[in-house]
mmCIF file as Biopython writes it, N, C-alpha, C and O atoms, coordinates in Angstrom:
data_model
#
loop_
_atom_site.group_PDB
_atom_site.id
_atom_site.type_symbol
_atom_site.label_atom_id
_atom_site.label_alt_id
_atom_site.label_comp_id
_atom_site.label_asym_id
_atom_site.label_entity_id
_atom_site.label_seq_id
_atom_site.pdbx_PDB_ins_code
_atom_site.Cartn_x
_atom_site.Cartn_y
_atom_site.Cartn_z
_atom_site.occupancy
_atom_site.B_iso_or_equiv
_atom_site.auth_seq_id
_atom_site.auth_asym_id
_atom_site.pdbx_PDB_model_num
ATOM 1   N N  . UNK A ? 1  ? -7.263  -8.023  44.010 1.0 0.0 1  A 1 
ATOM 2   C CA . UNK A ? 1  ? -8.362  -7.975  42.844 1.0 0.0 1  A 1 
ATOM 3   C C  . UNK A ? 1  ? -8.321  -6.866  42.194 1.0 0.0 1  A 1 
ATOM 4   O O  . UNK A ? 1  ? -8.587  -6.916  40.993 1.0 0.0 1  A 1 
ATOM 5   N N  . UNK A ? 2  ? -7.959  -5.500  42.841 1.0 0.0 2  A 1 
ATOM 6   C CA . UNK A ? 2  ? -7.695  -4.089  42.927 1.0 0.0 2  A 1 
ATOM 7   C C  . UNK A ? 2  ? -6.193  -4.393  41.280 1.0 0.0 2  A 1 
ATOM 8   O O  . UNK A ? 2  ? -6.018  -4.013  40.122 1.0 0.0 2  A 1 
ATOM 9   N N  . UNK A ? 3  ? -5.872  -4.822  41.774 1.0 0.0 3  A 1 
ATOM 10  C CA . UNK A ? 3  ? -4.087  -5.042  41.216 1.0 0.0 3  A 1 
ATOM 11  C C  . UNK A ? 3  ? -4.803  -5.647  39.599 1.0 0.0 3  A 1 
ATOM 12  O O  . UNK A ? 3  ? -5.058  -5.025  38.567 1.0 0.0 3  A 1 
ATOM 13  N N  . UNK A ? 4  ? -4.932  -6.815  39.883 1.0 0.0 4  A 1 
ATOM 14  C CA . UNK A ? 4  ? -5.973  -7.539  38.947 1.0 0.0 4  A 1 
ATOM 15  C C  . UNK A ? 4  ? -7.206  -6.522  37.709 1.0 0.0 4  A 1 
ATOM 16  O O  . UNK A ? 4  ? -7.438  -6.595  36.502 1.0 0.0 4  A 1 
ATOM 17  N N  . UNK A ? 5  ? -7.640  -5.783  38.679 1.0 0.0 5  A 1 
ATOM 18  C CA . UNK A ? 5  ? -9.072  -4.822  37.332 1.0 0.0 5  A 1 
ATOM 19  C C  . UNK A ? 5  ? -7.625  -3.998  37.145 1.0 0.0 5  A 1 
ATOM 20  O O  . UNK A ? 5  ? -7.522  -3.834  35.929 1.0 0.0 5  A 1 
ATOM 21  N N  . UNK A ? 6  ? -6.314  -3.331  37.895 1.0 0.0 6  A 1 
ATOM 22  C CA . UNK A ? 6  ? -5.496  -2.052  36.768 1.0 0.0 6  A 1 
ATOM 23  C C  . UNK A ? 6  ? -4.791  -3.045  36.008 1.0 0.0 6  A 1 
ATOM 24  O O  . UNK A ? 6  ? -4.572  -2.473  34.940 1.0 0.0 6  A 1 
ATOM 25  N N  . UNK A ? 7  ? -4.397  -3.988  35.952 1.0 0.0 7  A 1 
ATOM 26  C CA . UNK A ? 7  ? -3.799  -4.559  34.822 1.0 0.0 7  A 1 
ATOM 27  C C  . UNK A ? 7  ? -4.289  -4.451  34.117 1.0 0.0 7  A 1 
ATOM 28  O O  . UNK A ? 7  ? -3.841  -3.728  33.227 1.0 0.0 7  A 1 
ATOM 29  N N  . UNK A ? 8  ? -6.094  -5.320  33.887 1.0 0.0 8  A 1 
ATOM 30  C CA . UNK A ? 8  ? -6.350  -5.287  33.024 1.0 0.0 8  A 1 
ATOM 31  C C  . UNK A ? 8  ? -6.632  -4.046  32.040 1.0 0.0 8  A 1 
ATOM 32  O O  . UNK A ? 8  ? -6.612  -3.931  30.815 1.0 0.0 8  A 1 
ATOM 33  N N  . UNK A ? 9  ? -6.879  -3.249  33.000 1.0 0.0 9  A 1 
ATOM 34  C CA . UNK A ? 9  ? -7.185  -1.893  32.572 1.0 0.0 9  A 1 
ATOM 35  C C  . UNK A ? 9  ? -6.729  -1.177  31.348 1.0 0.0 9  A 1 
ATOM 36  O O  . UNK A ? 9  ? -7.292  -0.649  30.390 1.0 0.0 9  A 1 
ATOM 37  N N  . UNK A ? 10 ? -4.735  -1.467  31.976 1.0 0.0 10 A 1 
ATOM 38  C CA . UNK A ? 10 ? -3.698  -0.843  30.867 1.0 0.0 10 A 1 
ATOM 39  C C  . UNK A ? 10 ? -3.005  -2.217  29.883 1.0 0.0 10 A 1 
ATOM 40  O O  . UNK A ? 10 ? -2.263  -1.994  28.926 1.0 0.0 10 A 1 
ATOM 41  N N  . UNK A ? 11 ? -3.393  -3.588  30.309 1.0 0.0 11 A 1 
ATOM 42  C CA . UNK A ? 11 ? -4.133  -4.150  28.970 1.0 0.0 11 A 1 
ATOM 43  C C  . UNK A ? 11 ? -4.739  -3.606  27.521 1.0 0.0 11 A 1 
ATOM 44  O O  . UNK A ? 11 ? -4.245  -3.532  26.396 1.0 0.0 11 A 1 
ATOM 45  N N  . UNK A ? 12 ? -6.363  -3.175  28.206 1.0 0.0 12 A 1 
ATOM 46  C CA . UNK A ? 12 ? -6.717  -2.946  27.405 1.0 0.0 12 A 1 
ATOM 47  C C  . UNK A ? 12 ? -6.233  -1.836  26.601 1.0 0.0 12 A 1 
ATOM 48  O O  . UNK A ? 12 ? -6.027  -1.846  25.387 1.0 0.0 12 A 1 
ATOM 49  N N  . UNK A ? 13 ? -5.995  -0.370  27.855 1.0 0.0 13 A 1 
ATOM 50  C CA . UNK A ? 13 ? -5.407  0.605   26.985 1.0 0.0 13 A 1 
ATOM 51  C C  . UNK A ? 13 ? -4.376  0.352   25.438 1.0 0.0 13 A 1 
ATOM 52  O O  . UNK A ? 13 ? -4.588  0.791   24.308 1.0 0.0 13 A 1 
ATOM 53  N N  . UNK A ? 14 ? -3.061  -0.656  26.023 1.0 0.0 14 A 1 
ATOM 54  C CA . UNK A ? 14 ? -2.160  -1.303  25.152 1.0 0.0 14 A 1 
ATOM 55  C C  . UNK A ? 14 ? -3.109  -1.523  23.942 1.0 0.0 14 A 1 
ATOM 56  O O  . UNK A ? 14 ? -3.009  -1.039  22.815 1.0 0.0 14 A 1 
ATOM 57  N N  . UNK A ? 15 ? -4.051  -2.363  24.433 1.0 0.0 15 A 1 
ATOM 58  C CA . UNK A ? 15 ? -4.279  -3.549  23.101 1.0 0.0 15 A 1 
ATOM 59  C C  . UNK A ? 15 ? -4.698  -2.761  21.840 1.0 0.0 15 A 1 
ATOM 60  O O  . UNK A ? 15 ? -4.206  -2.713  20.713 1.0 0.0 15 A 1 
ATOM 61  N N  . UNK A ? 16 ? -6.155  -1.944  22.604 1.0 0.0 16 A 1 
ATOM 62  C CA . UNK A ? 16 ? -6.999  -0.239  21.778 1.0 0.0 16 A 1 
ATOM 63  C C  . UNK A ? 16 ? -5.646  0.703   21.122 1.0 0.0 16 A 1 
ATOM 64  O O  . UNK A ? 16 ? -5.748  0.808   19.900 1.0 0.0 16 A 1 
ATOM 65  N N  . UNK A ? 17 ? -4.650  1.264   21.592 1.0 0.0 17 A 1 
ATOM 66  C CA . UNK A ? 17 ? -4.002  1.728   20.937 1.0 0.0 17 A 1 
ATOM 67  C C  . UNK A ? 17 ? -3.139  1.146   19.893 1.0 0.0 17 A 1 
ATOM 68  O O  . UNK A ? 17 ? -2.853  1.683   18.822 1.0 0.0 17 A 1 
ATOM 69  N N  . UNK A ? 18 ? -2.689  -0.201  20.386 1.0 0.0 18 A 1 
ATOM 70  C CA . UNK A ? 18 ? -1.685  -0.942  19.323 1.0 0.0 18 A 1 
ATOM 71  C C  . UNK A ? 18 ? -2.660  -0.864  18.077 1.0 0.0 18 A 1 
ATOM 72  O O  . UNK A ? 18 ? -2.097  -0.510  17.041 1.0 0.0 18 A 1 
ATOM 73  N N  . UNK A ? 19 ? -3.723  -1.071  18.001 1.0 0.0 19 A 1 
ATOM 74  C CA . UNK A ? 19 ? -4.889  -1.096  17.169 1.0 0.0 19 A 1 
ATOM 75  C C  . UNK A ? 19 ? -5.372  -0.274  16.159 1.0 0.0 19 A 1 
ATOM 76  O O  . UNK A ? 19 ? -6.197  -0.488  15.271 1.0 0.0 19 A 1 
ATOM 77  N N  . UNK A ? 20 ? -4.712  0.707   16.451 1.0 0.0 20 A 1 
ATOM 78  C CA . UNK A ? 20 ? -5.396  1.712   16.304 1.0 0.0 20 A 1 
ATOM 79  C C  . UNK A ? 20 ? -4.034  2.825   15.520 1.0 0.0 20 A 1 
ATOM 80  O O  . UNK A ? 20 ? -4.356  3.623   14.641 1.0 0.0 20 A 1 
ATOM 81  N N  . UNK A ? 21 ? -3.009  2.743   15.854 1.0 0.0 21 A 1 
ATOM 82  C CA . UNK A ? 21 ? -1.462  3.004   15.346 1.0 0.0 21 A 1 
ATOM 83  C C  . UNK A ? 21 ? -1.593  1.760   14.085 1.0 0.0 21 A 1 
ATOM 84  O O  . UNK A ? 21 ? -1.374  1.977   12.893 1.0 0.0 21 A 1 
ATOM 85  N N  . UNK A ? 22 ? -1.984  0.488   14.650 1.0 0.0 22 A 1 
ATOM 86  C CA . UNK A ? 22 ? -1.596  -0.448  13.528 1.0 0.0 22 A 1 
ATOM 87  C C  . UNK A ? 22 ? -2.493  -0.078  11.790 1.0 0.0 22 A 1 
ATOM 88  O O  . UNK A ? 22 ? -2.142  -0.237  10.621 1.0 0.0 22 A 1 
ATOM 89  N N  . UNK A ? 23 ? -3.542  0.374   12.345 1.0 0.0 23 A 1 
ATOM 90  C CA . UNK A ? 23 ? -4.505  1.115   11.253 1.0 0.0 23 A 1 
ATOM 91  C C  . UNK A ? 23 ? -4.138  1.421   10.394 1.0 0.0 23 A 1 
ATOM 92  O O  . UNK A ? 23 ? -3.983  0.984   9.254  1.0 0.0 23 A 1 
ATOM 93  N N  . UNK A ? 24 ? -3.839  2.839   11.290 1.0 0.0 24 A 1 
ATOM 94  C CA . UNK A ? 24 ? -2.789  4.571   10.858 1.0 0.0 24 A 1 
ATOM 95  C C  . UNK A ? 24 ? -1.662  3.340   9.643  1.0 0.0 24 A 1 
ATOM 96  O O  . UNK A ? 24 ? -1.718  3.252   8.417  1.0 0.0 24 A 1 
ATOM 97  N N  . UNK A ? 25 ? -1.034  2.812   10.327 1.0 0.0 25 A 1 
ATOM 98  C CA . UNK A ? 25 ? -0.160  2.284   9.700  1.0 0.0 25 A 1 
ATOM 99  C C  . UNK A ? 25 ? -0.318  1.727   8.222  1.0 0.0 25 A 1 
ATOM 100 O O  . UNK A ? 25 ? 0.644   1.672   7.457  1.0 0.0 25 A 1 
ATOM 101 N N  . UNK A ? 26 ? -1.491  1.351   7.900  1.0 0.0 26 A 1 
ATOM 102 C CA . UNK A ? 26 ? -1.668  0.248   7.085  1.0 0.0 26 A 1 
ATOM 103 C C  . UNK A ? 26 ? -2.595  1.495   6.457  1.0 0.0 26 A 1 
ATOM 104 O O  . UNK A ? 26 ? -2.465  1.501   5.233  1.0 0.0 26 A 1 
ATOM 105 N N  . UNK A ? 27 ? -3.143  2.142   6.745  1.0 0.0 27 A 1 
ATOM 106 C CA . UNK A ? 27 ? -3.714  3.952   5.857  1.0 0.0 27 A 1 
ATOM 107 C C  . UNK A ? 27 ? -2.639  4.256   5.193  1.0 0.0 27 A 1 
ATOM 108 O O  . UNK A ? 27 ? -2.753  4.412   3.977  1.0 0.0 27 A 1 
ATOM 109 N N  . UNK A ? 28 ? -1.517  4.392   5.740  1.0 0.0 28 A 1 
ATOM 110 C CA . UNK A ? 28 ? -0.084  5.079   5.164  1.0 0.0 28 A 1 
ATOM 111 C C  . UNK A ? 28 ? 0.343   4.484   4.196  1.0 0.0 28 A 1 
ATOM 112 O O  . UNK A ? 28 ? 0.907   5.170   3.344  1.0 0.0 28 A 1 
ATOM 113 N N  . UNK A ? 29 ? 0.206   2.670   3.924  1.0 0.0 29 A 1 
ATOM 114 C CA . UNK A ? 29 ? 0.863   1.758   3.146  1.0 0.0 29 A 1 
ATOM 115 C C  . UNK A ? 29 ? -0.149  1.369   2.130  1.0 0.0 29 A 1 
ATOM 116 O O  . UNK A ? 29 ? 0.230   0.638   1.215  1.0 0.0 29 A 1 
ATOM 117 N N  . UNK A ? 30 ? -1.484  1.791   2.173  1.0 0.0 30 A 1 
ATOM 118 C CA . UNK A ? 30 ? -2.160  1.820   1.630  1.0 0.0 30 A 1 
ATOM 119 C C  . UNK A ? 30 ? -2.651  3.311   0.284  1.0 0.0 30 A 1 
ATOM 120 O O  . UNK A ? 30 ? -3.035  3.265   -0.885 1.0 0.0 30 A 1 
ATOM 121 N N  . UNK A ? 31 ? -2.400  4.340   1.146  1.0 0.0 31 A 1 
ATOM 122 C CA . UNK A ? 31 ? -2.005  5.932   0.455  1.0 0.0 31 A 1 
ATOM 123 C C  . UNK A ? 31 ? -0.580  5.782   -0.329 1.0 0.0 31 A 1 
ATOM 124 O O  . UNK A ? 31 ? -0.285  6.683   -1.114 1.0 0.0 31 A 1 
ATOM 125 N N  . UNK A ? 32 ? 0.265   4.749   -0.164 1.0 0.0 32 A 1 
ATOM 126 C CA . UNK A ? 32 ? 1.569   4.805   -1.081 1.0 0.0 32 A 1 
ATOM 127 C C  . UNK A ? 32 ? 1.227   4.193   -1.967 1.0 0.0 32 A 1 
ATOM 128 O O  . UNK A ? 32 ? 1.645   4.338   -3.116 1.0 0.0 32 A 1 
ATOM 129 N N  . UNK A ? 33 ? 0.216   3.211   -1.515 1.0 0.0 33 A 1 
ATOM 130 C CA . UNK A ? 33 ? 0.179   2.093   -3.024 1.0 0.0 33 A 1 
ATOM 131 C C  . UNK A ? 33 ? 1.094   0.897   -2.418 1.0 0.0 33 A 1 
ATOM 132 O O  . UNK A ? 33 ? 1.656   0.202   -3.265 1.0 0.0 33 A 1 
ATOM 133 N N  . UNK A ? 34 ? 1.308   0.574   -1.056 1.0 0.0 34 A 1 
ATOM 134 C CA . UNK A ? 34 ? 2.128   -0.071  -1.012 1.0 0.0 34 A 1 
ATOM 135 C C  . UNK A ? 34 ? 1.452   -1.888  -0.177 1.0 0.0 34 A 1 
ATOM 136 O O  . UNK A ? 34 ? 1.892   -2.752  0.582  1.0 0.0 34 A 1 
ATOM 137 N N  . UNK A ? 35 ? -0.056  -1.550  -1.107 1.0 0.0 35 A 1 
ATOM 138 C CA . UNK A ? 35 ? -0.998  -3.118  -0.294 1.0 0.0 35 A 1 
ATOM 139 C C  . UNK A ? 35 ? -0.338  -4.500  -0.381 1.0 0.0 35 A 1 
ATOM 140 O O  . UNK A ? 35 ? -0.358  -5.303  0.552  1.0 0.0 35 A 1 
ATOM 141 N N  . UNK A ? 36 ? 0.219   -4.709  -1.505 1.0 0.0 36 A 1 
ATOM 142 C CA . UNK A ? 36 ? 0.904   -6.030  -1.586 1.0 0.0 36 A 1 
ATOM 143 C C  . UNK A ? 36 ? 2.477   -6.449  -1.360 1.0 0.0 36 A 1 
ATOM 144 O O  . UNK A ? 36 ? 3.211   -7.199  -2.002 1.0 0.0 36 A 1 
ATOM 145 N N  . UNK A ? 37 ? 2.684   -5.682  -0.220 1.0 0.0 37 A 1 
ATOM 146 C CA . UNK A ? 37 ? 4.208   -4.944  0.498  1.0 0.0 37 A 1 
ATOM 147 C C  . UNK A ? 37 ? 4.130   -6.488  1.484  1.0 0.0 37 A 1 
ATOM 148 O O  . UNK A ? 37 ? 3.103   -7.166  1.525  1.0 0.0 37 A 1 
ATOM 149 N N  . UNK A ? 38 ? 5.141   -6.776  2.073  1.0 0.0 38 A 1 
ATOM 150 C CA . UNK A ? 38 ? 4.918   -7.604  2.996  1.0 0.0 38 A 1 
ATOM 151 C C  . UNK A ? 38 ? 5.336   -7.327  4.397  1.0 0.0 38 A 1 
ATOM 152 O O  . UNK A ? 38 ? 5.718   -8.136  5.243  1.0 0.0 38 A 1 
ATOM 153 N N  . UNK A ? 39 ? 5.130   -5.452  4.531  1.0 0.0 39 A 1 
ATOM 154 C CA . UNK A ? 39 ? 4.781   -4.891  5.657  1.0 0.0 39 A 1 
ATOM 155 C C  . UNK A ? 39 ? 3.449   -4.663  5.408  1.0 0.0 39 A 1 
ATOM 156 O O  . UNK A ? 39 ? 2.995   -5.703  5.884  1.0 0.0 39 A 1 
ATOM 157 N N  . UNK A ? 40 ? 2.666   -4.163  5.078  1.0 0.0 40 A 1 
ATOM 158 C CA . UNK A ? 40 ? 1.191   -4.628  4.714  1.0 0.0 40 A 1 
ATOM 159 C C  . UNK A ? 40 ? 0.909   -5.649  5.039  1.0 0.0 40 A 1 
ATOM 160 O O  . UNK A ? 40 ? -0.227  -5.622  5.513  1.0 0.0 40 A 1 
ATOM 161 N N  . UNK A ? 41 ? 1.418   -6.796  5.054  1.0 0.0 41 A 1 
ATOM 162 C CA . UNK A ? 41 ? 1.097   -7.805  4.971  1.0 0.0 41 A 1 
ATOM 163 C C  . UNK A ? 41 ? 1.020   -8.215  6.215  1.0 0.0 41 A 1 
ATOM 164 O O  . UNK A ? 41 ? 0.046   -8.744  6.750  1.0 0.0 41 A 1 
ATOM 165 N N  . UNK A ? 42 ? 2.427   -7.882  6.853  1.0 0.0 42 A 1 
ATOM 166 C CA . UNK A ? 42 ? 2.387   -8.189  8.510  1.0 0.0 42 A 1 
ATOM 167 C C  . UNK A ? 42 ? 1.415   -7.369  9.294  1.0 0.0 42 A 1 
ATOM 168 O O  . UNK A ? 42 ? 0.905   -7.826  10.318 1.0 0.0 42 A 1 
ATOM 169 N N  . UNK A ? 43 ? 1.125   -6.092  8.817  1.0 0.0 43 A 1 
ATOM 170 C CA . UNK A ? 43 ? 0.251   -5.306  9.692  1.0 0.0 43 A 1 
ATOM 171 C C  . UNK A ? 43 ? -1.268  -5.813  9.491  1.0 0.0 43 A 1 
ATOM 172 O O  . UNK A ? 43 ? -2.172  -5.591  10.297 1.0 0.0 43 A 1 
ATOM 173 N N  . UNK A ? 44 ? -1.410  -6.573  8.213  1.0 0.0 44 A 1 
ATOM 174 C CA . UNK A ? 44 ? -2.625  -7.155  8.372  1.0 0.0 44 A 1 
ATOM 175 C C  . UNK A ? 44 ? -3.072  -8.185  9.235  1.0 0.0 44 A 1 
ATOM 176 O O  . UNK A ? 44 ? -4.185  -8.311  9.745  1.0 0.0 44 A 1 
ATOM 177 N N  . UNK A ? 45 ? -1.718  -9.160  9.373  1.0 0.0 45 A 1 
ATOM 178 C CA . UNK A ? 45 ? -1.912  -9.808  10.185 1.0 0.0 45 A 1 
ATOM 179 C C  . UNK A ? 45 ? -2.033  -9.405  12.054 1.0 0.0 45 A 1 
ATOM 180 O O  . UNK A ? 45 ? -2.544  -10.247 12.792 1.0 0.0 45 A 1 
ATOM 181 N N  . UNK A ? 46 ? -1.541  -8.148  12.600 1.0 0.0 46 A 1 
ATOM 182 C CA . UNK A ? 46 ? -1.459  -7.691  13.263 1.0 0.0 46 A 1 
ATOM 183 C C  . UNK A ? 46 ? -2.828  -7.051  13.795 1.0 0.0 46 A 1 
ATOM 184 O O  . UNK A ? 46 ? -3.293  -7.097  14.934 1.0 0.0 46 A 1 
ATOM 185 N N  . UNK A ? 47 ? -3.363  -6.414  12.592 1.0 0.0 47 A 1 
ATOM 186 C CA . UNK A ? 47 ? -4.535  -5.903  12.747 1.0 0.0 47 A 1 
ATOM 187 C C  . UNK A ? 47 ? -5.484  -6.902  13.503 1.0 0.0 47 A 1 
ATOM 188 O O  . UNK A ? 47 ? -6.179  -6.543  14.454 1.0 0.0 47 A 1 
ATOM 189 N N  . UNK A ? 48 ? -5.458  -8.412  12.921 1.0 0.0 48 A 1 
ATOM 190 C CA . UNK A ? 48 ? -6.300  -9.229  12.710 1.0 0.0 48 A 1 
ATOM 191 C C  . UNK A ? 48 ? -6.487  -9.324  13.855 1.0 0.0 48 A 1 
ATOM 192 O O  . UNK A ? 48 ? -7.441  -9.026  14.573 1.0 0.0 48 A 1 
ATOM 193 N N  . UNK A ? 49 ? -4.902  -10.044 14.148 1.0 0.0 49 A 1 
ATOM 194 C CA . UNK A ? 49 ? -5.675  -10.674 15.995 1.0 0.0 49 A 1 
ATOM 195 C C  . UNK A ? 49 ? -5.627  -9.691  17.685 1.0 0.0 49 A 1 
ATOM 196 O O  . UNK A ? 49 ? -5.725  -10.136 18.829 1.0 0.0 49 A 1 
ATOM 197 N N  . UNK A ? 50 ? -5.420  -8.096  17.151 1.0 0.0 50 A 1 
ATOM 198 C CA . UNK A ? 50 ? -6.185  -7.708  17.866 1.0 0.0 50 A 1 
ATOM 199 C C  . UNK A ? 50 ? -6.934  -6.568  18.317 1.0 0.0 50 A 1 
ATOM 200 O O  . UNK A ? 50 ? -7.098  -5.753  19.224 1.0 0.0 50 A 1 
ATOM 201 N N  . UNK A ? 51 ? -7.574  -7.259  16.329 1.0 0.0 51 A 1 
ATOM 202 C CA . UNK A ? 51 ? -9.463  -7.029  16.446 1.0 0.0 51 A 1 
ATOM 203 C C  . UNK A ? 51 ? -9.822  -8.075  17.311 1.0 0.0 51 A 1 
ATOM 204 O O  . UNK A ? 51 ? -10.657 -7.819  18.179 1.0 0.0 51 A 1 
ATOM 205 N N  . UNK A ? 52 ? -9.129  -9.734  17.202 1.0 0.0 52 A 1 
ATOM 206 C CA . UNK A ? 52 ? -9.521  -10.351 17.789 1.0 0.0 52 A 1 
ATOM 207 C C  . UNK A ? 52 ? -10.001 -10.236 18.969 1.0 0.0 52 A 1 
ATOM 208 O O  . UNK A ? 52 ? -11.178 -10.313 19.320 1.0 0.0 52 A 1 
ATOM 209 N N  . UNK A ? 53 ? -9.096  -10.054 19.568 1.0 0.0 53 A 1 
ATOM 210 C CA . UNK A ? 53 ? -8.845  -9.817  21.216 1.0 0.0 53 A 1 
ATOM 211 C C  . UNK A ? 53 ? -10.074 -8.880  21.500 1.0 0.0 53 A 1 
ATOM 212 O O  . UNK A ? 53 ? -11.014 -9.235  22.212 1.0 0.0 53 A 1 
ATOM 213 N N  . UNK A ? 54 ? -9.994  -7.704  20.911 1.0 0.0 54 A 1 
ATOM 214 C CA . UNK A ? 54 ? -11.137 -6.575  20.709 1.0 0.0 54 A 1 
ATOM 215 C C  . UNK A ? 54 ? -12.243 -7.441  20.746 1.0 0.0 54 A 1 
ATOM 216 O O  . UNK A ? 54 ? -12.879 -7.266  21.785 1.0 0.0 54 A 1 
ATOM 217 N N  . UNK A ? 55 ? -12.691 -8.251  20.064 1.0 0.0 55 A 1 
ATOM 218 C CA . UNK A ? 55 ? -13.882 -8.858  19.769 1.0 0.0 55 A 1 
ATOM 219 C C  . UNK A ? 55 ? -14.546 -9.831  21.061 1.0 0.0 55 A 1 
ATOM 220 O O  . UNK A ? 55 ? -15.666 -10.221 21.388 1.0 0.0 55 A 1 
ATOM 221 N N  . UNK A ? 56 ? -13.341 -9.945  21.497 1.0 0.0 56 A 1 
ATOM 222 C CA . UNK A ? 56 ? -13.565 -11.107 22.622 1.0 0.0 56 A 1 
ATOM 223 C C  . UNK A ? 56 ? -14.071 -10.340 23.906 1.0 0.0 56 A 1 
ATOM 224 O O  . UNK A ? 56 ? -15.135 -10.541 24.491 1.0 0.0 56 A 1 
ATOM 225 N N  . UNK A ? 57 ? -13.240 -9.557  24.179 1.0 0.0 57 A 1 
ATOM 226 C CA . UNK A ? 57 ? -13.447 -8.419  25.214 1.0 0.0 57 A 1 
ATOM 227 C C  . UNK A ? 57 ? -14.847 -7.900  25.028 1.0 0.0 57 A 1 
ATOM 228 O O  . UNK A ? 57 ? -15.366 -7.744  26.134 1.0 0.0 57 A 1 
ATOM 229 N N  . UNK A ? 58 ? -15.766 -7.527  23.896 1.0 0.0 58 A 1 
ATOM 230 C CA . UNK A ? 58 ? -16.591 -6.832  23.884 1.0 0.0 58 A 1 
ATOM 231 C C  . UNK A ? 58 ? -17.675 -8.355  23.839 1.0 0.0 58 A 1 
ATOM 232 O O  . UNK A ? 58 ? -18.766 -8.136  24.366 1.0 0.0 58 A 1 
ATOM 233 N N  . UNK A ? 59 ? -17.506 -9.772  23.304 1.0 0.0 59 A 1 
ATOM 234 C CA . UNK A ? 59 ? -18.492 -10.629 23.705 1.0 0.0 59 A 1 
ATOM 235 C C  . UNK A ? 59 ? -18.277 -11.190 25.610 1.0 0.0 59 A 1 
ATOM 236 O O  . UNK A ? 59 ? -19.187 -11.882 26.067 1.0 0.0 59 A 1 
ATOM 237 N N  . UNK A ? 60 ? -17.696 -11.016 26.059 1.0 0.0 60 A 1 
ATOM 238 C CA . UNK A ? 60 ? -17.470 -11.242 27.033 1.0 0.0 60 A 1 
ATOM 239 C C  . UNK A ? 60 ? -17.935 -9.896  27.941 1.0 0.0 60 A 1 
ATOM 240 O O  . UNK A ? 60 ? -17.920 -9.997  29.168 1.0 0.0 60 A 1 
ATOM 241 N N  . UNK A ? 61 ? -18.388 -8.510  27.237 1.0 0.0 61 A 1 
ATOM 242 C CA . UNK A ? 61 ? -18.522 -7.705  28.134 1.0 0.0 61 A 1 
ATOM 243 C C  . UNK A ? 61 ? -17.575 -6.818  29.221 1.0 0.0 61 A 1 
ATOM 244 O O  . UNK A ? 61 ? -17.854 -6.404  30.346 1.0 0.0 61 A 1 
ATOM 245 N N  . UNK A ? 62 ? -16.512 -6.714  28.530 1.0 0.0 62 A 1 
ATOM 246 C CA . UNK A ? 62 ? -15.818 -5.730  29.159 1.0 0.0 62 A 1 
ATOM 247 C C  . UNK A ? 62 ? -14.897 -4.733  28.066 1.0 0.0 62 A 1 
ATOM 248 O O  . UNK A ? 62 ? -13.683 -4.609  27.902 1.0 0.0 62 A 1 
ATOM 249 N N  . UNK A ? 63 ? -16.295 -3.986  27.301 1.0 0.0 63 A 1 
ATOM 250 C CA . UNK A ? 63 ? -15.650 -3.223  26.848 1.0 0.0 63 A 1 
ATOM 251 C C  . UNK A ? 63 ? -17.114 -1.891  26.565 1.0 0.0 63 A 1 
ATOM 252 O O  . UNK A ? 63 ? -18.178 -1.995  25.955 1.0 0.0 63 A 1 
ATOM 253 N N  . UNK A ? 64 ? -16.822 -1.351  26.925 1.0 0.0 64 A 1 
ATOM 254 C CA . UNK A ? 64 ? -17.928 0.118   26.882 1.0 0.0 64 A 1 
ATOM 255 C C  . UNK A ? 64 ? -18.489 0.205   25.745 1.0 0.0 64 A 1 
ATOM 256 O O  . UNK A ? 64 ? -17.935 0.334   24.654 1.0 0.0 64 A 1 
ATOM 257 N N  . UNK A ? 65 ? -19.931 0.117   26.046 1.0 0.0 65 A 1 
ATOM 258 C CA . UNK A ? 65 ? -20.177 0.667   24.787 1.0 0.0 65 A 1 
ATOM 259 C C  . UNK A ? 65 ? -20.230 1.756   23.920 1.0 0.0 65 A 1 
ATOM 260 O O  . UNK A ? 65 ? -20.886 2.568   24.574 1.0 0.0 65 A 1 
ATOM 261 N N  . UNK A ? 66 ? -19.934 2.315   22.795 1.0 0.0 66 A 1 
ATOM 262 C CA . UNK A ? 66 ? -19.459 3.618   22.381 1.0 0.0 66 A 1 
ATOM 263 C C  . UNK A ? 66 ? -21.069 4.230   22.142 1.0 0.0 66 A 1 
ATOM 264 O O  . UNK A ? 66 ? -21.239 5.388   21.760 1.0 0.0 66 A 1 
#
């Protein structure tokens, strides 16, 4: 059970980090005026996927309240 919890914690950190870096990349694209680029749209899809995962974690009470 400990290994499973440790694996979950690693996954949660990876999801949060990927979400954060994706948002940063989107901001950089936005600052460069590239909101209509394929890269920006791909980043938007990635952001939405990870945002959905984080929402599921929150629904099931797996995220600490900030």
